C-alpha positions as CSV (number, residue, x, y, z in Angstrom):
1,M,10.4,16.5,17.7
2,S,10.0,19.9,19.3
3,N,6.7,21.6,20.1
4,Q,7.8,24.4,17.7
5,T,8.2,21.9,14.9
6,E,4.7,20.5,15.6
7,S,3.1,23.9,15.7
8,T,4.7,25.3,12.6
9,G,4.3,22.2,10.6
10,K,8.0,22.3,9.5
11,C,10.1,19.2,8.9
12,H,7.1,16.9,8.7
13,G,8.1,16.0,5.1
14,I,11.9,15.6,5.6
15,G,13.4,12.4,6.9
16,K,16.6,11.9,9.0
17,G,18.8,11.6,5.9
18,G,17.3,14.7,4.3
19,A,15.1,12.8,1.9
20,E,11.5,13.9,1.3
21,L,9.0,11.7,3.1
22,A,5.9,10.1,1.6
23,V,5.0,8.5,5.0
24,N,5.8,9.7,8.4
25,C,4.5,7.7,11.4
26,R,5.2,8.7,15.0
27,G,4.1,6.6,18.0
28,V,1.3,4.9,16.1
29,A,-0.7,2.5,18.4
30,K,-3.8,0.5,17.4
31,G,-5.7,-2.1,19.4
32,Y,-8.7,-4.3,18.9
33,G,-11.3,-5.3,21.5
34,E,-12.1,-3.8,24.9
35,D,-10.7,-4.0,28.4
36,D,-9.4,-7.5,29.3
37,T,-9.8,-8.8,25.7
38,R,-8.0,-5.9,24.1
39,I,-5.1,-6.9,21.8
40,M,-2.6,-4.3,20.7
41,A,-1.7,-4.7,17.1
42,L,0.6,-1.7,16.9
43,R,2.7,-0.5,19.9
44,G,4.1,2.9,19.2
45,V,5.4,2.5,15.6
46,D,7.8,5.1,14.2
47,L,8.3,4.7,10.5
48,E,9.6,6.9,7.7
49,V,9.2,6.0,4.0
50,N,10.9,8.2,1.4
51,K,9.2,9.5,-1.7
52,G,10.0,7.3,-4.7
53,E,11.0,4.4,-2.5
54,L,9.9,0.7,-2.7
55,F,9.6,-0.2,1.0
56,M,8.8,-3.6,2.3
57,L,7.4,-4.7,5.7
58,V,8.2,-8.2,6.7
59,G,7.7,-10.3,9.8
60,P,5.6,-13.2,11.3
61,S,1.8,-13.4,10.8
62,G,-0.1,-11.3,13.4
63,C,2.8,-8.9,14.0
64,G,0.8,-5.8,12.9
65,K,1.9,-5.4,9.3
66,T,-1.5,-5.3,7.7
67,T,-2.8,-3.0,10.5
68,L,0.0,-0.6,9.9
69,I,-0.5,-0.3,6.1
70,S,-4.2,0.0,6.7
71,V,-3.5,3.0,8.9
72,I,-1.1,4.5,6.3
73,A,-3.7,4.1,3.6
74,G,-6.5,5.7,5.8
75,I,-8.6,2.5,5.9
76,L,-8.1,2.3,9.7
77,D,-7.7,5.1,12.3
78,Q,-5.0,4.7,14.9
79,D,-5.7,5.1,18.6
80,E,-2.6,7.1,19.3
81,G,0.2,8.8,17.5
82,S,0.3,10.5,14.1
83,C,0.6,9.3,10.5
84,R,1.2,11.8,7.8
85,V,0.9,10.8,4.1
86,Y,2.5,13.3,1.7
87,E,2.2,15.7,4.7
88,H,-1.5,15.1,5.1
89,D,-2.9,13.9,8.4
90,L,-5.7,11.5,7.4
91,L,-6.9,10.9,10.9
92,H,-8.0,14.5,11.3
93,M,-9.6,14.8,7.9
94,A,-13.4,14.9,7.6
95,G,-14.9,11.7,6.2
96,H,-15.6,13.0,2.8
97,E,-12.2,14.7,2.6
98,K,-10.4,11.4,3.5
99,V,-12.4,9.5,0.9
100,R,-11.6,12.0,-1.8
101,Y,-7.9,12.1,-0.8
102,R,-7.6,8.3,-0.9
103,A,-9.4,8.1,-4.2
104,R,-6.9,10.4,-5.8
105,N,-3.7,9.6,-4.1
106,I,-3.7,6.0,-2.8
107,G,-3.9,2.7,-4.5
108,F,-4.4,-0.4,-2.3
109,V,-3.9,-4.1,-3.2
110,F,-5.9,-6.2,-0.8
111,Q,-4.7,-9.7,0.1
112,A,-8.3,-10.9,-0.5
113,Y,-8.5,-9.0,-3.8
114,N,-11.9,-7.4,-2.9
115,L,-13.2,-7.6,-6.5
116,L,-16.9,-6.9,-7.3
117,P,-18.3,-10.2,-8.5
118,A,-20.8,-8.6,-11.0
119,L,-18.1,-6.6,-12.8
120,T,-15.7,-7.7,-15.4
121,A,-11.9,-7.6,-14.8
122,A,-11.7,-4.3,-16.8
123,E,-14.6,-2.8,-14.9
124,N,-13.1,-3.8,-11.6
125,A,-9.8,-2.3,-12.5
126,A,-11.5,0.9,-13.7
127,M,-13.3,1.6,-10.5
128,P,-10.8,4.2,-9.1
129,L,-11.1,6.2,-12.4
130,I,-14.9,6.1,-12.3
131,I,-14.9,7.2,-8.7
132,N,-12.7,10.1,-9.7
133,G,-15.1,11.2,-12.4
134,V,-13.6,9.6,-15.6
135,K,-16.3,8.5,-18.1
136,R,-16.9,4.8,-17.9
137,K,-15.8,4.0,-21.5
138,E,-12.5,5.8,-21.1
139,A,-12.0,4.3,-17.7
140,V,-12.5,0.8,-18.9
141,E,-10.1,1.4,-21.9
142,R,-7.4,2.7,-19.6
143,A,-8.0,-0.2,-17.2
144,S,-7.7,-2.7,-20.1
145,E,-4.3,-1.2,-21.0
146,I,-3.0,-1.8,-17.4
147,L,-4.4,-5.4,-17.4
148,T,-2.4,-6.0,-20.6
149,K,0.7,-4.8,-18.8
150,V,0.1,-7.2,-15.9
151,G,-0.3,-10.1,-18.4
152,I,-4.0,-10.7,-18.6
153,G,-5.1,-8.5,-21.5
154,D,-7.0,-11.5,-22.9
155,R,-9.3,-11.7,-19.8
156,T,-10.6,-8.1,-19.6
157,K,-14.2,-9.2,-20.1
158,S,-14.1,-12.1,-17.6
159,L,-15.9,-12.0,-14.3
160,P,-13.9,-12.7,-11.1
161,A,-15.4,-16.1,-10.7
162,Q,-14.0,-17.0,-14.2
163,L,-10.4,-16.1,-13.1
164,S,-7.8,-18.0,-11.2
165,G,-6.5,-16.6,-7.9
166,G,-3.4,-15.3,-9.6
167,Q,-5.4,-13.6,-12.3
168,Q,-7.7,-12.0,-9.7
169,Q,-4.6,-10.8,-7.9
170,R,-3.3,-9.1,-11.1
171,V,-6.7,-7.4,-11.5
172,A,-6.3,-6.1,-8.0
173,I,-2.9,-4.8,-8.9
174,A,-4.1,-3.1,-12.0
175,R,-6.9,-1.4,-10.0
176,A,-4.3,0.0,-7.6
177,L,-2.2,1.4,-10.5
178,V,-4.8,2.7,-12.9
179,H,-5.4,6.1,-11.4
180,D,-1.7,6.9,-11.1
181,P,-1.7,7.3,-7.3
182,R,1.2,8.8,-5.4
183,L,1.2,6.0,-2.8
184,I,0.6,2.4,-3.6
185,V,0.1,0.0,-0.7
186,C,0.1,-3.8,-1.3
187,D,-0.8,-6.7,1.1
188,E,1.0,-9.8,-0.2
189,P,0.8,-8.9,-3.9
190,T,2.7,-12.0,-5.0
191,S,1.2,-14.6,-2.6
192,A,-0.9,-16.3,-5.3
193,L,1.7,-16.1,-8.1
194,D,4.4,-18.5,-9.3
195,H,8.0,-17.2,-9.1
196,E,8.2,-16.1,-12.8
197,T,4.8,-14.2,-12.7
198,G,5.6,-12.7,-9.2
199,A,8.9,-11.4,-10.5
200,R,7.2,-9.9,-13.6
201,V,4.6,-8.2,-11.4
202,M,7.3,-6.8,-9.2
203,E,9.2,-5.5,-12.2
204,L,6.0,-3.8,-13.4
205,L,5.4,-2.3,-9.9
206,K,9.0,-1.1,-9.8
207,K,8.8,0.4,-13.3
208,V,5.3,1.8,-13.5
209,A,4.5,2.6,-9.9
210,M,7.8,4.2,-9.1
211,D,7.7,6.7,-11.9
212,N,7.4,10.4,-11.0
213,Q,8.4,9.9,-7.3
214,R,5.5,7.5,-6.6
215,T,6.0,5.4,-3.5
216,L,5.3,1.7,-2.9
217,V,4.8,0.0,0.5
218,I,4.5,-3.8,0.4
219,V,3.7,-6.3,3.1
220,T,5.1,-9.7,2.1
221,H,6.2,-13.1,3.4
222,D,7.7,-13.8,-0.1
223,A,11.5,-13.8,0.3
224,R,11.8,-14.2,-3.4
225,I,10.9,-10.6,-4.0
226,F,13.0,-9.0,-1.2
227,N,15.7,-7.9,-3.6
228,F,13.2,-5.5,-5.3
229,A,13.1,-3.4,-2.1
230,D,15.1,-0.2,-1.5
231,R,14.6,-0.8,2.2
232,I,13.0,-3.5,4.3
233,A,11.5,-3.1,7.8
234,R,11.2,-6.2,10.0
235,M,8.2,-6.1,12.4
236,D,7.4,-8.2,15.4
237,D,4.8,-7.9,18.1
238,G,3.5,-4.5,16.9
239,R,6.8,-2.8,16.6
240,I,9.4,-2.0,14.0
241,E,12.4,-4.0,15.1
242,Q,14.9,-3.3,12.3
243,V,15.2,-1.4,9.0
244,V,17.8,-2.5,6.5
245,S,18.8,-1.7,2.9
246,S,19.6,-5.3,2.0
247,P,17.8,-8.7,2.6
248,A,21.2,-10.1,3.8
249,E,21.1,-7.7,6.8
250,L,17.8,-9.1,8.1
251,E,17.9,-10.7,11.6
252,H,16.1,-13.9,12.0
């Protein structure tokens, strides 16, 4: 990319094929630890995700997938390179600006669910709305509707400790969807679900999350859901090794 392009800000939002970009990473590097103990999780990642696309990241454990989506979602800052989300550079936002942007535009499904133990399922799912200023009663009602769509409308008043792992995962998915974010990032969203439930959740994500040019980036080991992807990127050792449009094209 030329210096002129960088300075004018042009072309940040257009991919190689002319599609508008939701995510544009260039040379992203991230390490953990210091000096001799430093481990590089990302080694100069270039990645483009189109608006309205369901994009999957696959690869062995420890290859950098979760670190990459955490950078994309603004949860981690990269050490080097740039990552623009809907043409916003989260790294260079002030802390309060980044928090506000994430609250309005990004939904994240954590692999560990990260539910608040003292809140009901509906209250947990409503948190993004409450953070964005929606009154609690309305927020809980809207969250309950999403919980019904993910198949646990009968557990809206249950605490996380009263839910199975799969049910907690669906609360986490509802929480990521409830505020209609433009980008939804998921870390192993079907790992605790049986095949039928996992397929139903993916169909919901495909239908609800992808409306109005929303974008979905999913980290997964679950080959059963690969066919839901528009494109799949295979990672290994902190790098993107391959990007394909069909699971059959993946190298093993």
